[in-house]
C-alpha positions as CSV (number, residue, x, y, z in Angstrom):
1,M,-11.7,-20.5,1.6
2,V,-12.0,-16.9,1.7
3,R,-15.2,-14.8,2.3
4,A,-15.7,-11.5,1.8
5,V,-18.4,-8.7,2.5
6,V,-18.5,-5.7,0.4
7,S,-19.4,-2.3,1.5
8,C,-19.4,0.1,-1.2
9,F,-21.4,2.7,-3.5
10,L,-19.5,3.0,-6.7
11,A,-19.8,6.7,-8.3
12,F,-17.7,7.4,-11.3
13,V,-16.4,10.5,-12.2
14,L,-15.2,10.9,-15.9
15,S,-11.5,12.0,-15.3
16,S,-10.2,11.7,-18.8
17,V,-10.3,10.8,-22.4
18,A,-7.1,9.5,-23.8
19,A,-6.8,8.0,-27.4
20,G,-10.7,7.6,-27.3
21,I,-10.8,5.6,-23.9
22,R,-12.8,7.0,-21.0
23,Y,-11.3,6.7,-17.7
24,C,-13.2,7.0,-14.4
25,N,-12.4,7.1,-10.9
26,G,-14.3,4.9,-8.7
27,D,-15.2,5.6,-4.8
28,L,-13.3,3.8,-2.5
29,V,-14.6,0.2,-2.0
30,F,-14.4,-1.4,1.6
31,L,-13.9,-5.3,1.8
32,N,-14.0,-7.1,5.3
33,V,-12.2,-10.4,4.3
34,T,-12.7,-13.6,6.7
35,E,-9.5,-15.7,5.7
36,L,-9.5,-19.3,6.5
37,T,-6.3,-20.7,4.8
38,G,-3.2,-19.4,3.4
39,S,-0.5,-16.9,4.1
40,W,-2.6,-13.8,4.7
41,P,-1.5,-10.9,6.7
42,S,-2.2,-11.0,10.6
43,N,-5.7,-10.7,12.0
44,H,-7.2,-7.0,11.7
45,S,-4.7,-5.9,9.0
46,Q,-5.9,-3.2,6.9
47,L,-4.3,-2.9,3.4
48,S,-4.8,-0.8,0.5
49,A,-4.8,-1.5,-3.3
50,R,-5.7,0.1,-6.4
51,L,-7.1,-1.8,-9.5
52,R,-7.5,-0.7,-13.0
53,V,-10.6,-2.3,-14.3
54,S,-11.2,-2.4,-18.0
55,L,-14.9,-3.0,-19.1
56,R,-16.7,-4.6,-22.1
57,P,-19.5,-2.9,-24.1
58,D,-21.8,-4.8,-22.1
59,R,-20.2,-3.6,-18.7
60,T,-18.4,-6.9,-17.7
61,V,-15.2,-7.0,-16.8
62,S,-12.5,-7.7,-19.3
63,K,-9.3,-7.2,-17.5
64,I,-8.1,-6.2,-14.0
65,A,-4.5,-5.0,-13.4
66,V,-3.2,-4.2,-10.2
67,E,-1.9,-0.6,-10.1
68,Q,-0.9,-0.2,-6.4
69,T,-0.4,-3.9,-4.8
70,S,-1.4,-4.6,-1.2
71,D,2.0,-6.3,-0.7
72,Y,0.5,-9.6,-0.5
73,R,0.3,-11.8,-3.6
74,E,-2.8,-13.8,-2.0
75,V,-4.6,-10.5,-1.4
76,D,-4.0,-9.2,-4.8
77,A,-5.1,-12.5,-6.5
78,F,-8.2,-12.6,-4.2
79,L,-9.0,-8.9,-5.4
80,I,-8.8,-9.8,-9.0
81,K,-10.8,-12.8,-8.8
82,H,-13.5,-11.0,-7.0
83,F,-13.7,-7.8,-8.9
84,S,-13.8,-10.0,-12.2
85,Q,-17.3,-11.0,-11.3
86,W,-18.6,-7.8,-11.1
87,R,-20.9,-6.2,-13.7
88,F,-21.3,-2.5,-13.9
89,L,-24.4,-0.5,-14.6
90,K,-25.1,0.6,-18.1
91,A,-25.0,4.3,-16.8
92,T,-21.3,3.6,-16.2
93,N,-19.9,5.6,-19.2
94,C,-16.2,4.5,-18.9
95,D,-14.1,1.9,-20.4
96,V,-11.3,1.8,-17.6
97,V,-12.4,2.4,-13.9
98,L,-9.8,3.2,-11.4
99,I,-11.0,1.6,-8.0
100,P,-9.3,2.2,-4.6
101,V,-9.7,-0.5,-2.2
102,R,-9.7,-0.9,1.6
103,V,-9.1,-4.5,3.0
104,T,-9.7,-5.4,6.7
105,V,-8.5,-9.2,7.3
106,K,-10.1,-11.0,10.2
107,R,-9.1,-14.6,11.1
108,E,-11.8,-16.9,12.4
109,K,-10.9,-18.8,15.4
110,T,-10.6,-22.4,14.7
């Protein structure tokens, strides 16, 4: 089981339009993750990743691609699962959002 606390305020800057697709850059998202099982990195590791999040017209997530890996498959899979549950505000005038993520891993003492 993994628990995450998200600290973020997403502001989007329309960065480009290519083939009718509007790309935006999101603000850095900080995740504090408490890992209970699996082969995650050591305690207090700080990892970085970048996700490309494609949005449906209703602002739900249709697809996520890892543009920059954290170098841990378990962490990347967690990020995809976590962000695929997000719903973006109607004011988000983007089709694809690039989101940089900083993950801090904390292990609970058993």
